[in-house]
N, C-alpha and C positions, 0 to 999 in steps of 0.2 A: 614580544610586539614584532608583527611582520613591517618589513620597509619595502618600498619600490627599488630602492637602491641595492643591487646585488653585490655585497661586497666582495666576495671570491673572484668576480672578474675584473677587480682592479689591482689583483697580486698575482704575482708570476708563481708563488707557491703558496702553500697553506700550513699554517701551524708550525709545529714543529718540523715538518717537512721543510721548512725554509732554513734550517740549521746548515752550516757548512759541514761538508762532508768528514768524516772523522780522519781520514788519512790528511786531508787539507788542513784542519784545525791541527793536527800534530805538527805538523810544518811551521805552522804560525806560532804556536807555543814553543817549539823548540828554538826560535828564533831569540828568545829570551832565555839565557841560558843560567840567570842567576837565580836561585830559590828565594823568595820573597823571607821564608822561615829563617834564612841566615842572617837578615838584616833586623827581623822583629821577633824575637824571642817569644814575644807573647802572641804572635801568629800560629795558631795550633794547627790550622788547617788552611792552606793554600791552593794552588790549582795543580800542584806537582802530580798528583795521582787522579786528578779528573773529578774531584768530589763535587756534589751539588752546590754546596755552599761553602765561605769562608767562614772560620771561627777564630775569636779573638778572646783570650783568657783575661777576663775582668777582673783577676784577682781577688775574688770573694767565693770561690767556688763553683762560678757560673762563667759560660762564655756567651759573647755575643756572636749571633749566626746572621750572616748578612749575604743576600743573592740578588742577581738582577736577571729578569727573561722577560723578552718581549717577541712578537713575530707578527706576520701579515695575516690577514682573515683566514679563518679555518670554516667558518659558517656565514651566510648571508647576513642572517639577523644580527643588527647591530648590538643589540643589547647583550644577546647569547655571545657575541665576539668578546665583548668586554669582559663578560663572566668568565668565560672560558680561560682568558689570556691570564686573568686575576688567578684562578685556581691553578694553572700551571706554573706561575710564578711562586705563588705560596707553598706549592707541594716542595719544593726545593728546601725550605725550611722544615716542613714535615720530615722530611728524608733523612736529616740530621738528627731526629728525636726531639727537635726543638720546639718551643711555642712561640707562633709569631707574635708580633708586638705591634707593628704598624707598617704600612705600605708608602709607597712614593709612585706616581704614574710616570709612565713615559708613552707620550702621545706623539706619531708623526702623523701628518694628514694633507691631502692634495687638497687643500681649500679651494682650489679654482675648477675642482671636479666633482668633487663630493660635497654636498651643503653641510657647513659646520654644525647645524642639528643634528644630523647622524652621528657626528664626534660626540655629541652631547650624550646621546644614547648608548654609545660605546662606554663612555666615562661613568654612566648610571649603572650598566653591567658590571663593571668593575669595582664600584663602589658598593653594589649589593653582595658579591661574592666575598670583598672585605668583610662587609656586616656579619656574613654568614660565619666567617672564620674568627668572629669577634674581634677585629681589630679596626683601626680608620684607615682611610685613605686619606692621609694627611698634606699631601700638596701633589708637586710634579713638575714637569717640564714638558714642552711641546715645540715642534718644529714643522715647517711647510716642508713635506716630502713627496716624491713622486707616488708612493703607493701607501695606502693605511697601515700604520705600525700602532700596536699597542701593547703594553706590558706594565711591569711593577718592578721597583727595587723594594724588597722586603727584609725586615730585620727581625729578629728573634732573640730568644735566650734558653738556655739549656743549663741543667748541672754536667759540670764534667764528666761526672761518673755516667750519665746518659747519652753522653754525646755518641752518635753512631755515624760511621764512614763507611766508604764503599769498600775499605780494604778491613781485613780481619777474618775473612772467612777462611776455614781451615778444612782439610781434608774429611770427608763425612758429614759436612753441614749440608742440611736439607733444604732445597731453594724453593721458596714461595711466591706468587704473583698475587697482589691484591684487587687488580681489576683485569679483564680479560683484552684481547688484544685484536686489532682490527680495525682501527679508528681510522687511519690512513686510507684503509681501502674504501671506506663507505663516504668519506669526505671528498675523494678524487670521484667517486662516481656522482657526486652531488655537483661538483665543479664541471663534470661533464656534461650535466643535465639527464643523468641517465640512473639517477637514484628513485627508487620507487615509493610512492606516497607513505605506505605502509612502514617504510625502514627510514623515514625520515629523522625519527626522533631517537633512534637508537645510539648514534654516536653522540649527539650533543647530551643526552641524558647523562651517560658516561663520563664524558669529559667535563660535567659542571659539577661531579662529586668530589668533594673535598677529601684529601688523604691525611684527616685528623689523627687517624689512628696510628699515624706515626710517632705521635707523642707517647702513646700507651706502648707503642714497641720498643721506644727508647729506654724504656723504664726496665727493660725485661733483660737480666745478665746474659740469657742464652741466645739473644740476638745477635750474632756475630757481626754481621755488616748489612747494610741498608743502603739504598739507593732508588732513584724512581726512574720508569722508564719512558722515555721521550723520544727525541727525534732519531737517534740511532737504531730504535727498534729493539725487542728483546735481546736478540743475540750481541748487539752492540753494548748495550748496556750491561748485560751479563759478562762479555769480553773486559769491561773496564773493571769491572769487579773482580774478575780472575787475574788480571794484570796486577793490579792493586795489592792483591792478597797473596799472589804467588801461587795459585792453584789451577786446576783445570776443572771442568765440568762435564758432566753427563747429562742431556736432556733428553727425556719421554716425549716425542712428538705428540703422542695420544693423550698427553697429560696437562699440556699447555692449554689454560685456559683461553676459549674464542669467543669471541662476539657473535652468537649464532653462526656456527660453522657453516650450515646450507647458504645461509645468505651471502658470506664472505666467498662461498666456492662460487656463485652465480656471479658475483662482480669481478673476481679473479679472470673467470673463463671469459668475462666480457673485457677484458685489458683494463680494467680501473685499477691501476696499479701506480702510487707516486713515482715521479721521477727520481725521488730521494731515496726509494728502496734501491734501484740499481746502484745509486752513489754509493749507499750503504755497503751493499755488498762487495761492488769494486774495492772499498776501503778494507774490508775486514775478511772477505770469504776466504783468504789464504789461510785462516787460522780455524776455520770450521771444517769439520768432517761430519758426513752423512746426510748434507745438504743438497744434494745432486739434483733432485727434484725442484723444478721452478716454481711449483704451486708451495711447497714449503719455504722457499726463498720469498716469496710474495708475502707469507704469514708471518715470518721469524725476522724478516728485516724490515716490516712496515713501520715507518715512521708512527710513532705515538704523539699526541698531543694530551696534556694532563692526564698521563698513563697512570698505571698502580705503582705501589711499592715492590720492588724487588726485594726479599729479604732472605738473608742465610742464618739458619738456627742450628743449635748444636745437635748432633743426633741424640736422641734419648728424649729429647723434650718436644718431640712433635705434638704429642697430646695436650701439654701444658699450652703451647703456642697457639694450636687450633681452637682450646677451648677460649684463651682469650679472645682470639679472631671473632669468636661465636657471640662474645659477649658484646663486640663493636658492631655486629650484623653481618659479618663476612663468613661463609664457609668455604674454607682453604684446605686445599690438600698439597704435598708437594710434588713438583713437575720434574725434579732432577736434584741432583747432589753434586758435592764437589769431592774431587780425587786430587791426589798426587800430581803435580805438574807434569804434563804429557806435551809432544810436539804439537798435537791439534789441541788447542786450547779449550775448546766445546765440541763434543761429540755428540750429535743428535741421532738417537736410535727409535 
């Protein structure tokens, strides 16, 4: 549904590009020095390793998985904004290998500047995304805010043996990505009024695709680690996986899946690069080798919204994993692999 209100004009950032930069987030989290798991032994996963969600042992062989995610508009259409924000939040549960159970809405709205009926359409989009995931949007909370904000708090459940984390990747693990990257570039082109009509559906279609495959991947014993790729870009989230796992990684630049490379090339040359891309690179660029080219930086540090799953697979099980992915409608091949820890955490070749 189209609306005369262009939501992206009411926000200073877009989607997961609104996230606080990795380096700043590290300082915020370091201000809290006590690990929650020290006080609560049932807490299996907290924030210590930057996992996608928290996990709490229910004592019956399963864990409760809980997360929250919200942001400012990434698209102008109200229902699409709500749908994408919901998909992005639910993805954190899928990234842990868990099945989502229910969601609670988070809504901030400038009631004196944007009609409240538009907020209703945002909620409707979120409700539709939840329905597509098979869960209810069961309630929520709202505030009057300077910019429109929407997201979800999501709860899920997983058997303990199927719980996946961003740690656990070992040397030799093959790296896969379930969605191509480039969303931030296209949504920035939209915000600048430069997006060509024939490219208008590329990013929304990708962002509205659920990462349900994470539940299936969670059941695979040869999946060593898993996370989703969002606002820190491919390199940022791979860096988190490497740090959590104590490994480094080699990335083949020509094997990273891109959302229509020739289209992205056009918009990069037109300087449609999110501000968050530079913030990302300033935060972690010193840990990366082989990305001297600004074009590669624009791609590999591009903030994704509702991005794909980054999966580390035990070597020798590539064929098995790719067969499972094919059953889920995905054609995947590895774009890199893990190695023993090196001074350069990630090397792009």
